[in-house]
N, C-alpha and C positions, 0 to 999 in steps of 0.2 A: 566137447567144444564144436565139433561138426553139427551136433544135433541143434545147437543153439543157432549156428548160422543157417542152417536149413530152416529152422523156425522162422527167423528173421526174414529170410527171402520169401516163404510162404505168405507171411503177413503182408508184404510189399505186393505180391501177386494178387492177394485178396483185395488190397487198397485198390489196385488198378481195376479189378473186375467189379468191385462195388461202386465205382464211380457212376455208373449209369443210374444207380438207385439213390444217390445222395441228392438231397435238395439243391436246387440251384444256389450256389453261393459265389461270392466275388472274391477271387484270388488276389485282387488289388489290395485288399485290406491288409495283406501280409506282404506284399511285394515291396522290394526297395532295400536300401541299406540298413544295417542296424548294428548296435553295440550292446554289450551286456556284461554283467558281472555274476559270478556264480559262486556256490559253495558245495563241495562235494565230499563223499565219504568213499575212500578207496580201501578195498580189500585186495592185498597183495599176497600171492601165493608163489613160492618158489620151490620147485621140485628138481631134484637132480642127483648128482653123484660126487662124492669126495674120495679121491684115491691118495692115500697118504702112506708114507713109510719113513722110519727113521733111518739115517745112515747106517748101512749095513745090515738093516732089518728087513722084514717081509711086508709087501705091500698089503694094505688093508683098504677095503672098499666100503663106504658107508653111504646109505641113502640120505639125502637132504630133504627134509620136508619142513619149510619154514612159512609162517604167515603172520601178517600184521594188518590191522586196520589203522588208516591214517586220515585225517581231515585235511583237506586242501582247499585253497581259494583260487579264483581264477577270473580271466576275461576272455570275451570273444568278440569278433567282428565278422560280419558276413554280408551277403547280398542274396536276397530271395527273388528268382526270376520267374514270373508267370509263364506257364506253358500250356495255359487253358483256363477255363473259367473255374475250375476246381482242382488245379494241379500246379505246383510250383517246384523249382529246382533250387534248392538252398546250398550255396557254396560259401565256406568260410573258413576261419582258423580260430584256434582257441590256445590259451596259455594258462598252465596250472602251476601255481607255486606251493610247494609243500615237501615234506620229506619223510620217507619210510625207511628205517634202518632194520635189517634181517642179520641176526647174529648166528653164526654156527660155531658152537663151543663144544670141544672135546678134550678134556684135561687127561685123559688116559695115557696119552703119550708124554712121558716125562723123562728126565735125565736117565732114570734106572732103566728105561727101555731103549736107550739111545747108545749106540756105540759111538764113543769119542765125544760125547757131551758132557759139560761140566754140571755140577749139582744145583746151579742156579737156574737151569732151563726148565720152564714149565709151561703149560698152556699152548703148546706149539702148534695145535691145530685150529685155534681161534681165528676165526675169519668174519669180517663184517662186510655185508653189501649195502649201499646206500643209493636209494633211487629218488631223484627229484627232478624239478624243472621239466615238466611235461609239455611239449608243443605238439598240436594236432592240426592237420589240414583235412578238411572233409567235404563230402557231398552228400546232401540229404533230399532225396525225392520225398515231396510232401503233398498230401491230400487234404483239401479243405473240407472240414465237416460242417461248419456253419460260418456265419460272418465273423465270428470271433474265436473259434477254435480250430486246430489242425492236428494231424497226425503225421509223423515222419519216421523213416528208417534211415539211418546214418552209417555210412562206411567212409573210413578215413586212414591215413598214414600218421601214426603217432611216434614221435622220438622223446626220449628221456635221457639225462644225464645219469651216469653211474658212477660211483665211487667205491673203493675198497679199503679196508684197513687190515693190517696183518702183513706178513713178510711174503707178499704175492703181487703179480703184476696186475696193472690197471687194464680192463677191457675196453673195447670200442663202446661208445654210447649205444643205448638200446633202440631198436627200431621194431615197429610191430603194426598190425593192422587192427583197428577199432571197429566193433559192430555195435550199434545202439538203436534203441526204439524210444521214441518221445513224443510229448504233446507240447503245443505252443498255443496260448491264449493271448490275443491282442485286444486291448482296450481302445476306445475311440480316440483317446489322447495319444496313442502310439506306444504306450507302455505295454510291455509283454511279459508273461511269465512262462518259463520253460521247465518242464520235468523230464528227466531222462535216465535210462538204466542201460548199462551195456558192459562190454569187456573189451580188454586188449590183449591180444596174444603176441608176445615179444619173441624176438630171435633168442637163441641161446647164449648165455654168458659162460665164457671159459676163460679160467685164470690158472696161473702156474707159480710155484714157489720159486722165490728168488735166491739171495745168497746165504740165507741162514742154514747152518749145517744140517738142520732137521728138515725145514721147509723146502729145501731145493729140489726134493724129489716129489713134492706134492702137487695135486692138480684137483681143480673144482670145476664142475660144469653145472648148470641149471637152466631150466626154462621158465621165466617169470610169466605170470598171468595176472592181469588186474582186472578185477570186477568193480564196479562204482555205480553210484546213484548221484545225481546232480540235480540242484534247483538253481535257475538263473533268473535274474530280473534284468531287463534291458529297455532299449528304446528303439522304435522303428521310425526312421526319418521319412 
């Protein structure tokens, strides 16, 4: 992950250095407020630990490695401020609606392995994490390549709702840092097309078992990471 961040910083530095060699372009073609709608593919990876124990039993620690690809749709609003003939500072916010559900299932722990449990108790380690409703606030230094095209590096703060199912506590909502690299093409009419690829590194999820006589001693922790690709269509006013 640090290598990717370093690469994006290097790209931005190269953008600044190369400005002197870029043909004179008019940043005003990209400046001003804008709105857009987008479609994205999100690849969500969840890696962490599950520490579980039946009542009166011995703790077991399992590695969690879950992944899922989910389509999401969204919208964005922003304002691109020119800071030179070939440079802009894009400030905006985006919202993505979609849901990804990650299941951790281990049916090895049954009533036969649990002291004091009845014969109907099964699937006691089954836990689901649901991530949805992503909101991001970002800043994107942008370099103008021509009168119609530009390249940007984005960094932002992203938050997402998280839900759980199973006899466990509900953690706080996710918060993380988003890094992305993208292009923006603006037509004379003001319509623009953006393509973007990036990732979000979220804070750790920590949840614990509740009242169930098996799950009460269980705990789960994981670090979600989201990689995404986005295509957006919008209008610059």
